[in-house]
ZAMARGU-4260 file (C-alpha; in steps of 0.2 Angstrom, whole numbers, plus 5000, padded with zeros to 4 digits):
<rodrens>
0) 5630/4786/5364 | 5635/4796/5378 | 5641/4809/5365 | 5624/4809/5356 | 5615/4811/5374
5) 5626/4826/5379 | 5622/4834/5363 | 5603/4832/5364 | 5605/4840/5381 | 5615/4854/5376
10) 5606/4857/5359 | 5590/4857/5370 | 5595/4869/5383 | 5600/4881/5371 | 5585/4881/5361
15) 5573/4880/5377 | 5583/4897/5384 | 5581/4905/5368 | 5562/4901/5365 | 5560/4904/5384
20) 5565/4923/5382 | 5552/4925/5367 | 5539/4917/5378 | 5541/4926/5395 | 5542/4943/5386
25) 5527/4941/5373 | 5517/4935/5390 | 5522/4951/5398 | 5517/4961/5383 | 5499/4954/5383
30) 5503/4944/5367 | 5495/4927/5366 | 5506/4912/5366 | 5497/4899/5359 | 5510/4885/5361
35) 5527/4882/5369 | 5534/4866/5362 | 5550/4856/5368 | 5555/4845/5353 | 5549/4844/5336
40) 5538/4831/5325 | 5523/4822/5333 | 5516/4827/5350 | 5519/4816/5367 | 5511/4826/5378
45) 5501/4841/5380 | 5495/4852/5394 | 5485/4869/5394 | 5490/4881/5408 | 5486/4900/5408
50) 5480/4901/5390 | 5496/4892/5382 | 5497/4875/5378 | 5514/4867/5383 | 5519/4851/5372
55) 5533/4839/5372 | 5536/4831/5356 | 5545/4814/5350 | 5560/4822/5342 | 5570/4829/5356
60) 5579/4842/5344 | 5573/4861/5345 | 5557/4869/5350 | 5547/4883/5347 | 5534/4896/5353
65) 5518/4900/5343 | 5512/4917/5345 | 5497/4922/5339 | 5495/4931/5323 | 5488/4932/5305
70) 5498/4917/5299 | 5493/4907/5315 | 5475/4912/5318 | 5462/4898/5321 | 5452/4894/5304
75) 5438/4883/5300 | 5436/4880/5282 | 5417/4882/5275 | 5409/4864/5274 | 5419/4857/5287
80) 5409/4848/5302 | 5414/4852/5319 | 5407/4849/5337 | 5404/4866/5348 | 5403/4866/5367
85) 5395/4880/5376 | 5398/4888/5393 | 5384/4894/5405 | 5384/4911/5396 | 5379/4901/5380
90) 5396/4906/5371 | 5405/4892/5361 | 5421/4890/5373 | 5427/4874/5365 | 5428/4868/5346
95) 5433/4853/5340 | 5439/4853/5322 | 5448/4837/5323 | 5435/4826/5314 | 5441/4813/5328
100) 5431/4797/5330 | 5429/4803/5348 | 5423/4821/5346 | 5420/4831/5362 | 5403/4831/5369
105) 5393/4845/5361 | 5384/4852/5345 | 5389/4845/5328 | 5389/4859/5316 | 5392/4860/5297
110) 5400/4877/5295 | 5395/4890/5282 | 5406/4903/5289 | 5417/4906/5303 | 5427/4922/5309
115) 5437/4919/5325 | 5448/4934/5324 | 5436/4948/5323 | 5418/4945/5325 | 5421/4929/5334
120) 5405/4920/5327 | 5402/4904/5318 | 5387/4901/5306 | 5382/4884/5302 | 5369/4870/5301
125) 5366/4861/5317 | 5365/4843/5314 | 5366/4845/5295 | 5350/4853/5294 | 5352/4866/5279
130) 5336/4873/5282 | 5340/4881/5298 | 5355/4892/5298 | 5362/4897/5316 | 5374/4909/5322
135) 5385/4904/5337 | 5395/4917/5347 | 5412/4912/5352 | 5421/4916/5368 | 5436/4926/5367
140) 5446/4914/5376 | 5438/4898/5367 | 5450/4884/5362 | 5451/4873/5347 | 5456/4856/5344
145) 5465/4854/5326 | 5467/4839/5316 | 5483/4835/5325 | 5474/4833/5341 | 5481/4848/5348
150) 5470/4860/5359 | 5475/4878/5358 | 5468/4895/5362 | 5460/4904/5346 | 5468/4920/5343
155) 5457/4936/5342 | 5465/4950/5334 | 5468/4960/5350 | 5480/4946/5355 | 5490/4945/5341
160) 5508/4949/5339 | 5506/4964/5327 | 5494/4973/5338 | 5507/4975/5352 | 5516/4992/5352
165) 5533/4994/5344 | 5543/4992/5360 | 5535/4976/5364 | 5539/4969/5348 | 5556/4974/5349
170) 5557/4967/5367 | 5550/4951/5361 | 5561/4949/5346 | 5577/4952/5355 | 5572/4943/5372
175) 5578/4926/5363 | 5596/4931/5358 | 5599/4940/5375 | 5593/4925/5385 | 5606/4915/5375
180) 5619/4927/5379 | 5615/4928/5397 | 5615/4909/5398 | 5633/4910/5392 | 5638/4921/5407
185) 5629/4911/5420 | 5637/4895/5413 | 5654/4903/5412 | 5651/4907/5431 | 5646/4889/5435
190) 5661/4882/5426 | 5672/4894/5435 | 5665/4891/5453 | 5666/4872/5449 | 5684/4870/5444
195) 5700/4875/5452 | 5704/4893/5455 | 5714/4904/5442 | 5732/4902/5441 | 5743/4914/5451
200) 5762/4919/5449 | 5766/4910/5466 | 5774/4894/5466 | 5764/4878/5472 | 5778/4865/5472
205) 5793/4862/5463 | 5799/4844/5454 | 5812/4835/5463 | 5829/4837/5456 | 5822/4849/5443
210) 5832/4866/5439 | 5821/4876/5449 | 5823/4865/5464 | 5842/4864/5462 | 5846/4883/5464
215) 5833/4884/5478 | 5816/4890/5473 | 5802/4883/5483 | 5784/4882/5487 | 5776/4900/5491
220) 5788/4909/5480 | 5779/4922/5470 | 5788/4927/5454 | 5789/4945/5450 | 5801/4946/5434
225) 5809/4935/5422 | 5824/4941/5413 | 5819/4959/5418 | 5800/4957/5412 | 5787/4961/5424
230) 5776/4945/5427 | 5757/4948/5431 | 5749/4931/5425 | 5756/4913/5425 | 5753/4913/5406
235) 5768/4923/5405 | 5780/4912/5414 | 5782/4897/5402 | 5782/4910/5388 | 5796/4919/5395
240) 5806/4903/5400 | 5804/4895/5383 | 5809/4911/5374 | 5826/4910/5384 | 5828/4892/5377
245) 5844/4884/5383 | 5851/4901/5390 | 5851/4904/5409 | 5835/4912/5415 | 5836/4926/5428
250) 5820/4923/5439 | 5816/4936/5452 | 5805/4931/5466 | 5796/4938/5483 | 5798/4926/5497
255) 5790/4933/5512 | 5797/4952/5515 | 5812/4946/5504 | 5816/4948/5487 | 5827/4935/5479
260) 5834/4932/5462 | 5839/4915/5453 | 5849/4911/5437 | 5841/4894/5431 | 5845/4884/5417
265) 5830/4877/5409 | 5828/4859/5405 | 5823/4855/5386 | 5808/4842/5385 | 5799/4836/5371
270) 5779/4837/5373 | 5768/4833/5361 | 5781/4832/5347 | 5787/4850/5352 | 5804/4854/5362
275) 5801/4866/5375 | 5811/4874/5390 | 5805/4871/5408 | 5812/4874/5425 | 5801/4862/5434
280) 5788/4873/5444 | 5769/4870/5447 | 5758/4886/5449 | 5747/4888/5465 | 5729/4892/5462
285) 5718/4907/5470 | 5702/4897/5476 | 5694/4913/5484 | 5676/4913/5476 | 5679/4932/5471
290) 5693/4927/5461 | 5683/4913/5452 | 5668/4924/5450 | 5680/4937/5442 | 5688/4924/5431
295) 5671/4918/5424 | 5665/4936/5420 | 5682/4938/5411 | 5679/4922/5400 | 5663/4927/5395
300) 5668/4944/5391 | 5683/4938/5381 | 5672/4924/5372 | 5660/4938/5367 | 5675/4949/5359
305) 5682/4933/5350 | 5666/4930/5342 | 5663/4948/5336 | 5681/4947/5329 | 5677/4930/5320
310) 5661/4937/5312 | 5671/4952/5306 | 5684/4940/5300 | 5669/4931/5292 | 5663/4946/5283
315) 5680/4950/5277 | 5685/4933/5270 | 5669/4921/5269 | 5671/4902/5271 | 5660/4888/5274
320) 5674/4881/5285 | 5672/4896/5297 | 5655/4891/5301 | 5646/4876/5311 | 5629/4869/5310
325) 5621/4856/5320 | 5632/4841/5313 | 5649/4853/5317 | 5642/4856/5336 | 5637/4837/5338
330) 5656/4832/5333 | 5662/4847/5345 | 5651/4841/5359 | 5656/4823/5357 | 5675/4828/5358
335) 5672/4839/5373 | 5662/4826/5381 | 5678/4814/5381 | 5687/4828/5391 | 5675/4829/5406
340) 5659/4839/5412 | 5669/4855/5414 | 5674/4856/5396 | 5656/4853/5391 | 5650/4867/5403
345) 5664/4879/5395 | 5658/4873/5378 | 5640/4876/5381 | 5643/4892/5387 | 5653/4897/5373
350) 5640/4890/5360 | 5626/4900/5370 | 5634/4916/5368 | 5638/4913/5349 | 5619/4908/5345
355) 5613/4924/5354 | 5626/4935/5345 | 5623/4926/5327 | 5604/4929/5329 | 5605/4946/5331
360) 5613/4949/5315 | 5600/4960/5304 | 5598/4947/5292 | 5580/4942/5286 | 5574/4925/5295
365) 5584/4928/5311 | 5578/4937/5326 | 5589/4952/5320 | 5581/4952/5304 | 5565/4955/5313
370) 5572/4968/5325 | 5577/4977/5309 | 5560/4978/5302 | 5555/4984/5320 | 5566/4998/5318
375) 5560/5003/5300 | 5543/5003/5308 | 5549/5014/5322 | 5555/5027/5310 | 5540/5025/5297
380) 5529/5028/5314 | 5517/5015/5306 | 5517/4995/5304 | 5525/4986/5289 | 5511/4979/5279
385) 5510/4961/5285 | 5512/4954/5267 | 5527/4964/5264 | 5535/4958/5280 | 5530/4940/5277
390) 5538/4941/5258 | 5554/4949/5267 | 5555/4935/5280 | 5550/4921/5267 | 5565/4925/5256
395) 5577/4927/5271 | 5571/4910/5278 | 5574/4902/5261 | 5592/4909/5259 | 5596/4905/5276
400) 5589/4886/5273 | 5601/4886/5259 | 5615/4891/5270 | 5611/4878/5283 | 5611/4865/5270
405) 5628/4871/5263 | 5636/4871/5281 | 5629/4855/5285 | 5634/4846/5270 | 5651/4854/5272
410) 5651/4848/5291 | 5648/4830/5286 | 5663/4831/5274 | 5674/4839/5287 | 5670/4829/5301
415) 5664/4811/5294 | 5671/4810/5276 | 5688/4820/5275
</rodrens>
């Protein structure tokens, strides 16, 4: 159960940060964000603030932002009965199209024609009186209640995404992935600051009666060379010792202002079914803030580099086993949760950077696909027709959906059946 809860939290953070990136840049660009939703499915809670409806939905997986656009503009079908509320300027500022048993207080109108994008007018028959056609002017910032009970701002043309300039479109599309990458760097920094500092080449302590202790090595010694090889990080030390096997190892240390050299015969021990050579020393940690910050940044950069290499390897040799969907992420999250909080933090950081980079790939259906269309528009110096852009995105989304289904099926087989 704890694994499921941690997965929901991790997945929720990833999606929230991604969508928040799109949301905040859209707002700054003057594009109307009609809804910012946390979760999917039926609505649990809604609150309108500064022209955006914020909703929390029952299924705590995912989320989305609804940007004003041709495919999301408010529409009222002819023949539909709505209730119109007016403000002090005699403009319709609230439209109830939910056909609820408890409509808002206002004028019931059977709609003949409605344009909530350009002319901002509604033509219809008040109280069903078909001999008296009325025209109602709609306020630019009017709201409409749809059949689900959600109340959103209508989307006049000047607030729609396609009306933004090309740089605002690029900034909006790239913001989500960049926020995920930034989150990864921040979480890696938090992880590094919350754990023991990076290991150094100095000895913290020796195991009693170990080979190192027997030859006189002690706490505070800084290892400088092993068998003539210069030592700059702790990771080199066990590798050099294991390489020597049963032979004596020549270890040079710096002790204060002195340099000392020891011939140490490693002890062969079995760990996790493998035999390794050990001399019995524990490393000291550098717990300085600067060292921890540097490690966190280095981990983020190394992870980013590793992801790019993995993508290159995927292109060179494609395999579903190299991909993971929500099922795979859940399985890995459950494993990390058993190891402790710091492991979950490091996993969250890695997944967030991964999500950001993958979303930047120039594939229709992903943010990178939208960016590719933006670049085409930049060179054409005129917008791509909405219909053609919609077809490209629809085809891309369909192929992406097929890939997600294939990856999910493969994850279920790998983690729960095989």
